[in-house]
ROSE-4610 file (N, C-alpha, C; in Angstrom, 1 decimal, always signed):
// ROSE-4610
residu = [X/X/X/X/X/X/X/X/X/X/X/X/X/X/X/X/X/X/X/X/X/X/X/X/X/X/X/X/X/X/X/X/X/X/X/X/X/X/X/X/X/X/X/X/X/X/X/X/X/X/X/X/X/X/X/X/X/X/X/X/X/X/X/X/X/X/X/X/X/X/X/X/X/X/X/X/X/X/X/X/X/X/X/X/X/X/X/X/X/X/X/X/X/X/X/X/X/X/X/X/X/X/X/X/X/X/X/X/X/X/X/X/X/X/X/X/X/X/X/X/X/X/X/X/X/X/X/X/X/X/X/X/X/X/X/X/X/X/X/X/X/X/X/X/X/X/X/X/X/X/X/X/X/X/X/X/X/X/X/X/X/X/X/X/X/X/X/X/X/X/X/X/X/X/X/X/X/X/X/X/X/X/X/X/X/X/X/X/X/X/X/X/X/X/X/X/X/X/X/X/X/X/X/X/X/X/X/X/X/X/X/X/X/X/X/X/X/X/X/X/X/X/X/X/X/X/X/X/X/X/X/X/X/X/X/X/X/X/X/X/X/X/X/X/X/X/X/X/X/X/X/X/X/X/X/X/X/X/X/X/X/X/X/X/X/X/X/X/X/X/X/X/X/X/X/X/X/X/X/X/X/X/X/X/X/X/X/X/X/X/X/X/X/X/X/X/X/X/X/X/X/X/X/X/X/X/X/X/X/X/X/X/X/X/X/X/X/X/X/X/X/X/X/X/X/X/X/X/X/X/X/X/X/X/X/X/X/X/X/X/X/X/X/X/X/X/X/X/X/X/X/X/X/X/X/X/X/X/X/X/X/X/X/X/X/X/X/X/X/X/X/X/X/X/X/X/X/X/X/X/X/X/X/X/X/X/X/X/X/X/X/X/X/X/X/X/X/X/X/X/X/X/X/X/X/X/X/X/X/X/X/X/X/X/X/X/X/X/X/X/X/X/X/X/X/X/X/X/X/X/X/X/X/X/X/X/X/X/X/X/X/X/X/X/X/X/X/X/X/X/X/X/X/X/X/X/X/X/X/X/X/X/X/X/X/X/X/X/X/X/X/X/X/X/X/X/X/X/X/X/X/X/X/X/X/X/X/X/X/X/X/X/X/X/X/X/X/X/X/X/X]
num = [1/1/1/2/2/2/3/3/3/4/4/4/5/5/5/6/6/6/7/7/7/8/8/8/9/9/9/10/10/10/11/11/11/12/12/12/13/13/13/14/14/14/15/15/15/16/16/16/17/17/17/18/18/18/19/19/19/20/20/20/21/21/21/22/22/22/23/23/23/24/24/24/25/25/25/26/26/26/27/27/27/28/28/28/29/29/29/30/30/30/31/31/31/32/32/32/33/33/33/34/34/34/35/35/35/36/36/36/37/37/37/38/38/38/39/39/39/40/40/40/41/41/41/42/42/42/43/43/43/44/44/44/45/45/45/46/46/46/47/47/47/48/48/48/49/49/49/50/50/50/51/51/51/52/52/52/53/53/53/54/54/54/55/55/55/56/56/56/57/57/57/58/58/58/59/59/59/60/60/60/61/61/61/62/62/62/63/63/63/64/64/64/65/65/65/66/66/66/67/67/67/68/68/68/69/69/69/70/70/70/71/71/71/72/72/72/73/73/73/74/74/74/75/75/75/76/76/76/77/77/77/78/78/78/79/79/79/80/80/80/81/81/81/82/82/82/83/83/83/84/84/84/85/85/85/86/86/86/87/87/87/88/88/88/89/89/89/90/90/90/91/91/91/92/92/92/93/93/93/94/94/94/95/95/95/96/96/96/97/97/97/98/98/98/99/99/99/100/100/100/101/101/101/102/102/102/103/103/103/104/104/104/105/105/105/106/106/106/107/107/107/108/108/108/109/109/109/110/110/110/111/111/111/112/112/112/113/113/113/114/114/114/115/115/115/116/116/116/117/117/117/118/118/118/119/119/119/120/120/120/121/121/121/122/122/122/123/123/123/124/124/124/125/125/125/126/126/126/127/127/127/128/128/128/129/129/129/130/130/130/131/131/131/132/132/132/133/133/133/134/134/134/135/135/135/136/136/136/137/137/137/138/138/138/139/139/139/140/140/140/141/141/141/142/142/142/143/143/143/144/144/144/145/145/145/146/146/146/147/147/147/148/148/148/149/149/149/150/150/150/151/151/151/152/152/152/153/153/153/154/154/154/155/155/155/156/156/156/157/157/157/158/158/158/159/159/159/160/160/160/161/161/161/162/162/162/163/163/163/164/164/164/165/165/165/166/166/166/167/167/167]
x = [-10.8/-10.3/-11.5/-11.6/-12.6/-12.6/-13.7/-13.5/-13.4/-12.1/-11.7/-12.9/-14.0/-14.8/-16.1/-16.0/-17.1/-16.3/-15.2/-14.3/-14.4/-14.4/-14.4/-15.9/-17.1/-18.6/-18.4/-18.5/-18.1/-17.6/-16.5/-15.7/-16.5/-16.9/-17.8/-19.1/-19.6/-20.9/-20.6/-19.6/-19.0/-18.8/-18.4/-17.8/-19.1/-20.4/-21.8/-22.3/-22.2/-22.9/-22.6/-21.1/-20.5/-20.8/-20.6/-21.2/-22.6/-23.4/-24.8/-25.0/-24.5/-24.4/-24.3/-22.9/-22.2/-23.3/-23.8/-24.4/-25.9/-26.5/-27.6/-28.0/-26.7/-27.3/-26.4/-24.9/-24.1/-24.3/-24.7/-25.1/-23.8/-22.4/-21.6/-21.3/-21.3/-20.9/-19.3/-18.7/-17.0/-17.1/-18.0/-17.9/-18.1/-16.8/-16.4/-17.1/-16.6/-17.2/-16.6/-16.9/-16.3/-16.6/-15.7/-16.3/-15.4/-16.2/-15.8/-15.1/-13.9/-13.4/-13.2/-13.2/-12.6/-13.0/-13.0/-13.0/-12.3/-11.5/-10.9/-11.1/-11.7/-11.7/-10.8/-10.4/-9.4/-10.1/-9.3/-9.7/-10.8/-10.4/-11.3/-12.3/-12.7/-14.1/-13.5/-13.1/-13.1/-12.5/-11.7/-11.1/-11.7/-12.0/-12.2/-11.4/-10.9/-10.5/-10.9/-11.5/-12.4/-11.4/-11.6/-10.7/-11.7/-11.2/-12.1/-11.2/-11.5/-11.2/-11.9/-11.5/-12.3/-11.8/-12.6/-12.3/-12.1/-11.0/-11.0/-9.1/-8.9/-7.6/-7.5/-6.0/-5.6/-7.1/-7.1/-8.2/-9.7/-10.0/-11.5/-10.7/-9.7/-9.5/-9.3/-8.6/-8.8/-10.2/-10.8/-12.4/-12.9/-12.9/-13.7/-13.1/-12.0/-10.9/-11.8/-11.9/-12.4/-14.0/-14.6/-16.1/-16.5/-15.6/-15.6/-15.2/-14.1/-13.6/-14.8/-15.4/-16.7/-17.8/-17.9/-19.3/-19.1/-17.6/-17.1/-18.1/-18.8/-19.5/-20.7/-21.6/-22.8/-22.5/-21.5/-21.0/-20.9/-20.0/-19.8/-21.1/-22.0/-23.5/-24.1/-24.0/-24.8/-24.2/-23.1/-22.4/-22.5/-22.1/-22.8/-23.9/-25.1/-26.2/-26.2/-26.1/-26.4/-25.5/-24.2/-23.5/-24.2/-24.5/-25.4/-24.3/-22.9/-21.7/-21.9/-21.2/-21.6/-20.5/-19.8/-18.8/-18.7/-19.1/-19.1/-17.5/-17.4/-15.9/-15.9/-14.6/-14.1/-13.6/-13.8/-13.9/-12.3/-11.5/-10.4/-10.8/-10.6/-10.6/-9.5/-9.2/-7.9/-8.0/-7.2/-7.3/-6.8/-7.4/-6.7/-6.1/-4.9/-4.2/-4.1/-5.1/-5.1/-4.8/-5.2/-5.0/-3.3/-3.1/-1.6/-0.8/-1.2/-0.5/-1.0/-2.0/-2.1/-1.5/-1.2/-0.6/+1.0/+1.7/+3.2/+3.2/+2.3/+2.6/+2.5/+1.5/+1.6/+2.7/+3.1/+4.5/+5.5/+5.7/+6.7/+6.6/+5.4/+5.1/+5.6/+5.1/+5.6/+6.9/+7.7/+9.1/+9.6/+9.2/+9.7/+9.5/+8.0/+7.9/+8.8/+9.2/+10.2/+11.4/+12.0/+13.4/+13.4/+12.2/+12.1/+12.1/+11.7/+11.7/+12.8/+13.7/+15.3/+16.0/+16.1/+16.5/+16.2/+15.3/+14.7/+15.4/+15.1/+15.9/+17.4/+18.2/+19.3/+19.6/+18.8/+18.9/+19.0/+17.9/+17.6/+18.9/+19.7/+21.0/+22.3/+22.3/+23.2/+24.1/+25.1/+26.0/+26.6/+27.1/+27.6/+29.1/+29.9/+31.3/+32.0/+31.9/+32.3/+31.8/+32.0/+31.3/+29.6/+28.8/+27.5/+27.2/+28.1/+27.8/+29.4/+29.4/+30.4/+30.5/+29.9/+30.0/+30.3/+31.3/+31.5/+30.5/+30.1/+29.2/+29.6/+28.9/+29.5/+30.2/+29.8/+30.6/+31.8/+32.2/+33.4/+34.4/+33.9/+34.5/+35.2/+34.4/+34.8/+36.2/+36.3/+37.3/+38.3/+38.1/+39.3/+39.9/+39.1/+39.8/+40.5/+40.2/+41.0/+42.1/+42.0/+43.3/+44.4/+44.0/+44.7/+45.3/+44.6/+45.5/+46.3/+46.3/+47.2/+48.4/+48.2/+49.3/+50.6/+49.5/+50.3/+51.1/+50.5/+51.4/+52.6/+52.8/+53.7/+54.7/+54.6/+55.4/+55.9/+55.3/+55.9/+57.1/+58.1/+59.4/+58.9/+60.0/+59.9/+59.6/+59.9/+59.4/+58.2/+57.7/+56.4/+56.5/+57.8/+58.0/+57.9/+57.2/+57.5/+58.8/+58.9/+59.7/+61.2/+62.0/+63.4/+64.1/+65.6/+66.7/+66.8/+66.7/+67.0/+68.5/+69.2/+70.9/+71.1]
y = [+15.4/+14.7/+13.9/+14.0/+13.5/+12.1/+11.2/+9.6/+9.2/+8.4/+8.2/+7.3/+6.7/+6.0/+7.0/+8.2/+9.4/+10.0/+9.9/+11.3/+10.1/+8.6/+7.9/+7.9/+8.0/+8.0/+9.4/+10.2/+11.7/+11.6/+11.3/+10.8/+10.4/+9.3/+8.6/+9.1/+9.6/+10.5/+11.9/+12.6/+13.5/+12.9/+11.8/+10.9/+10.7/+10.0/+9.8/+11.2/+12.3/+13.4/+14.1/+14.1/+14.7/+14.2/+12.7/+11.8/+12.0/+12.3/+12.4/+13.5/+14.7/+16.2/+16.2/+15.6/+15.8/+15.2/+13.8/+13.0/+13.9/+14.4/+14.9/+16.4/+17.3/+18.5/+19.6/+19.3/+19.9/+19.8/+20.7/+20.5/+21.1/+21.4/+22.0/+21.0/+21.6/+20.9/+20.5/+21.2/+20.6/+19.5/+19.2/+17.8/+16.6/+15.9/+14.5/+13.4/+12.2/+11.1/+10.8/+11.3/+11.2/+10.2/+9.9/+8.9/+9.5/+9.5/+9.8/+8.8/+8.6/+7.4/+7.5/+8.7/+8.6/+10.1/+10.0/+11.3/+11.2/+12.3/+12.2/+13.5/+13.4/+14.4/+14.7/+15.7/+16.0/+15.5/+15.5/+15.0/+16.0/+17.5/+18.7/+18.7/+17.9/+18.3/+19.3/+20.1/+21.4/+21.4/+20.1/+20.3/+18.6/+18.8/+17.5/+17.3/+16.5/+16.2/+15.1/+15.3/+14.5/+14.1/+12.7/+12.2/+11.6/+11.9/+11.6/+11.0/+10.6/+10.0/+10.3/+10.8/+10.8/+10.6/+9.8/+9.1/+10.1/+9.9/+10.7/+11.1/+12.2/+12.8/+13.6/+14.8/+15.5/+16.6/+17.0/+18.0/+17.7/+16.7/+16.1/+16.2/+16.0/+16.3/+17.5/+18.5/+20.1/+20.6/+19.9/+20.7/+20.4/+18.8/+18.5/+18.9/+19.2/+20.1/+21.3/+22.5/+23.7/+23.7/+22.6/+22.1/+22.0/+21.1/+21.0/+22.3/+23.0/+24.3/+25.4/+25.4/+26.5/+25.9/+24.9/+24.4/+24.0/+24.1/+24.0/+24.7/+25.8/+26.5/+25.7/+25.4/+24.4/+23.2/+22.7/+21.5/+21.6/+22.5/+22.8/+22.9/+23.8/+24.1/+22.9/+22.1/+20.8/+19.8/+19.7/+18.8/+19.3/+20.5/+21.1/+20.9/+21.4/+21.0/+19.5/+18.9/+17.1/+16.4/+17.2/+16.6/+17.1/+18.4/+19.0/+19.8/+19.9/+20.5/+21.8/+22.4/+23.7/+24.6/+23.9/+24.4/+23.4/+24.0/+23.3/+23.0/+21.8/+21.7/+22.0/+22.6/+23.1/+22.0/+21.8/+20.9/+21.3/+20.3/+20.1/+19.0/+19.0/+18.4/+17.6/+16.5/+16.0/+14.9/+15.1/+14.1/+13.1/+11.7/+10.3/+9.7/+9.6/+8.9/+7.1/+6.8/+5.3/+4.4/+4.9/+4.4/+4.3/+5.6/+5.6/+4.6/+4.5/+3.7/+2.3/+1.8/+0.4/+0.4/+1.0/+1.2/+0.8/+1.7/+1.5/+0.2/-0.4/-1.8/-2.9/-2.7/-3.6/-4.0/-2.6/-2.6/-3.0/-3.0/-3.5/-5.0/-5.5/-7.1/-7.6/-6.6/-7.3/-7.6/-6.5/-6.3/-7.7/-7.8/-9.1/-10.0/-10.5/-11.7/-12.1/-11.1/-11.4/-11.6/-10.8/-10.8/-12.8/-12.7/-14.4/-15.6/-15.4/-16.0/-16.2/-15.2/-15.2/-16.2/-15.9/-16.7/-17.9/-18.5/-19.9/-20.2/-19.5/-20.3/-20.2/-19.5/-19.2/-20.5/-20.8/-22.2/-23.5/-23.2/-24.5/-25.3/-23.9/-24.2/-24.4/-24.2/-24.0/-25.7/-25.7/-26.8/-26.7/-27.6/-27.5/-27.0/-26.0/-25.6/-27.0/-27.5/-28.4/-30.3/-30.9/-32.1/-31.9/-32.6/-32.4/-33.0/-33.5/-33.9/-33.6/-32.2/-31.8/-32.3/-33.1/-33.6/-34.7/-35.4/-36.9/-37.6/-38.9/-39.7/-40.5/-41.2/-42.3/-43.4/-43.6/-44.9/-44.4/-43.2/-42.5/-42.8/-42.3/-42.3/-43.5/-44.9/-46.1/-46.3/-45.7/-46.1/-45.4/-44.2/-43.3/-43.8/-44.3/-44.7/-46.0/-46.9/-48.2/-47.7/-46.7/-46.1/-45.7/-45.0/-44.2/-45.4/-46.6/-47.9/-48.3/-48.6/-49.3/-48.4/-46.9/-46.0/-45.8/-46.0/-46.0/-47.4/-48.5/-49.5/-49.8/-49.2/-49.0/-48.2/-47.3/-45.7/-45.9/-47.0/-46.9/-47.4/-47.1/-47.8/-49.0/-49.5/-50.6/-50.0/-48.6/-47.8/-46.9/-47.2/-46.6/-45.2/-44.6/-43.3/-43.3/-42.5/-42.6/-41.6/-41.8/-41.1/-42.0/-41.1/-41.8/-42.4/-42.1/-42.6/-41.3/-41.8/-40.9/-41.2/-39.9/-39.9/-39.3]
z = [+68.0/+66.8/+66.0/+64.8/+64.0/+63.9/+63.9/+64.0/+62.5/+62.4/+61.1/+60.2/+60.5/+60.2/+59.8/+60.4/+59.9/+58.5/+58.9/+57.7/+56.2/+56.5/+55.2/+54.9/+55.9/+55.2/+54.5/+55.3/+54.2/+53.2/+52.9/+51.7/+50.6/+50.8/+50.0/+49.7/+50.7/+50.1/+49.3/+49.5/+48.5/+47.1/+47.1/+46.0/+45.1/+45.8/+45.8/+45.1/+45.7/+45.3/+44.4/+44.2/+43.1/+41.5/+41.6/+40.5/+40.0/+41.1/+40.8/+40.1/+40.5/+40.2/+39.0/+38.5/+37.4/+36.2/+36.8/+35.7/+35.4/+36.3/+36.1/+36.0/+36.3/+36.6/+36.1/+35.7/+35.0/+33.4/+32.7/+31.3/+30.3/+30.9/+30.2/+29.1/+27.9/+26.8/+26.6/+27.5/+27.5/+28.5/+29.4/+29.9/+29.2/+29.4/+28.7/+29.3/+28.7/+29.6/+30.5/+32.0/+33.1/+34.1/+35.1/+36.0/+37.3/+38.2/+39.4/+40.3/+40.5/+41.1/+42.6/+43.2/+44.4/+44.8/+46.4/+46.9/+48.3/+48.9/+50.0/+50.6/+51.9/+52.9/+54.1/+54.3/+55.5/+56.9/+58.1/+59.0/+59.6/+59.5/+59.9/+59.2/+57.9/+57.0/+56.2/+56.0/+55.7/+53.9/+53.9/+52.3/+51.7/+50.4/+49.9/+48.5/+48.3/+46.9/+46.2/+44.8/+44.1/+42.9/+42.9/+41.7/+40.6/+39.2/+38.2/+37.1/+36.3/+34.7/+33.7/+32.7/+31.7/+30.3/+29.6/+28.4/+27.2/+26.7/+25.5/+25.6/+24.7/+24.5/+25.6/+25.1/+26.3/+26.2/+25.0/+24.7/+25.6/+25.7/+26.3/+27.8/+28.2/+29.6/+30.0/+29.3/+29.4/+29.7/+28.6/+28.5/+29.8/+30.1/+31.6/+32.6/+32.6/+33.7/+34.2/+33.0/+32.7/+33.2/+32.6/+33.0/+34.6/+35.2/+36.8/+37.4/+36.8/+37.8/+37.6/+36.7/+36.5/+37.2/+37.2/+38.3/+39.8/+40.2/+41.4/+42.6/+42.3/+43.6/+43.4/+42.4/+42.7/+43.2/+42.7/+43.3/+45.0/+45.1/+46.6/+47.8/+47.1/+47.8/+47.9/+46.8/+46.8/+47.9/+48.0/+48.7/+50.3/+50.6/+51.7/+52.4/+51.7/+52.1/+52.5/+51.4/+51.8/+52.9/+53.3/+54.4/+55.6/+55.8/+56.7/+57.7/+57.3/+58.1/+58.3/+59.3/+59.6/+58.5/+57.8/+56.9/+55.7/+54.5/+53.1/+52.9/+52.4/+52.2/+50.8/+50.8/+49.6/+48.6/+47.3/+46.3/+45.4/+45.4/+44.5/+43.6/+42.3/+41.4/+40.8/+40.8/+40.4/+39.5/+38.4/+37.3/+37.7/+37.9/+38.1/+37.1/+37.1/+35.8/+36.1/+36.5/+36.8/+35.2/+34.0/+32.9/+32.5/+32.9/+32.4/+33.3/+34.5/+35.5/+34.9/+34.6/+34.2/+33.0/+31.9/+30.9/+31.2/+32.3/+32.5/+33.3/+34.1/+34.7/+33.6/+32.9/+31.7/+30.9/+30.5/+29.7/+30.5/+31.9/+32.8/+32.6/+33.2/+33.1/+31.7/+30.5/+29.1/+29.2/+29.7/+29.8/+30.6/+31.7/+32.6/+31.9/+31.0/+30.6/+29.7/+28.7/+27.5/+28.2/+29.3/+29.9/+30.2/+31.1/+31.5/+30.4/+29.3/+28.1/+27.7/+27.3/+27.2/+28.0/+29.2/+30.4/+30.0/+29.9/+29.6/+28.3/+27.2/+26.0/+26.0/+26.9/+27.1/+28.1/+28.9/+29.8/+29.3/+28.3/+27.3/+26.7/+26.1/+25.5/+26.2/+27.6/+28.6/+28.7/+28.7/+29.3/+30.7/+31.1/+32.2/+31.9/+33.0/+32.7/+33.1/+34.1/+34.4/+34.5/+35.4/+35.0/+35.5/+35.2/+35.6/+36.8/+37.4/+39.0/+40.0/+40.0/+40.9/+42.1/+43.1/+44.0/+44.1/+45.2/+45.2/+45.8/+45.2/+45.6/+46.7/+47.5/+48.3/+47.5/+46.5/+45.8/+45.3/+45.1/+44.7/+45.8/+47.1/+48.1/+48.7/+48.4/+48.8/+47.7/+46.3/+45.4/+45.6/+46.0/+46.6/+47.9/+49.0/+50.4/+49.7/+48.9/+48.3/+47.8/+46.8/+46.1/+47.4/+48.4/+49.4/+50.1/+50.3/+51.3/+50.3/+49.3/+48.4/+48.0/+48.2/+48.2/+49.5/+50.6/+51.9/+52.2/+51.2/+51.9/+50.9/+49.5/+49.1/+49.2/+49.6/+50.1/+51.6/+52.1/+53.8/+53.9/+55.0/+55.2/+56.2/+56.6/+57.7/+59.0/+59.4/+60.5/+60.2/+59.2/+58.9/+58.1/+58.0/+57.3/+55.9/+55.5/+54.0/+53.5/+52.3/+51.6/+51.3/+51.1/+50.2/+51.8/+51.6/+52.5/+53.6/+54.9/+55.5/+56.5/+56.1/+56.7/+57.7]
């Protein structure tokens, strides 16, 4: 089994190598403003996935994808020689949609902020449905006890029974 630290080091090296080759050796006019964001390599070191972002519209992204696909052989040989592995890893390029995800998360946060502001606005105008203090306080308990004592004295018969006549 391959050491995970070794796999991470190779993945980082693949990212650096691809970025350097794209910057200095590929002269394809279709290649747009590209940034290599990440690289992942399988545990057997046979397949590498390289993630990239492109500044621009869909046409720039499509052109960059085509340029990377045409330069895949040169990039693979450069990576294979630099890593010194028995087998050069196959390279797969994947457009990293970080910007779309960031925009989506920003939209969700803005919607949550608006919902919170609406709740705060409604809460500021809200009034209690019942009493402002629905629970009995200790001072109220003493008043209730005194009232109950007075009721018992008035309604009790001589033998302590409440109520009317017994027949």
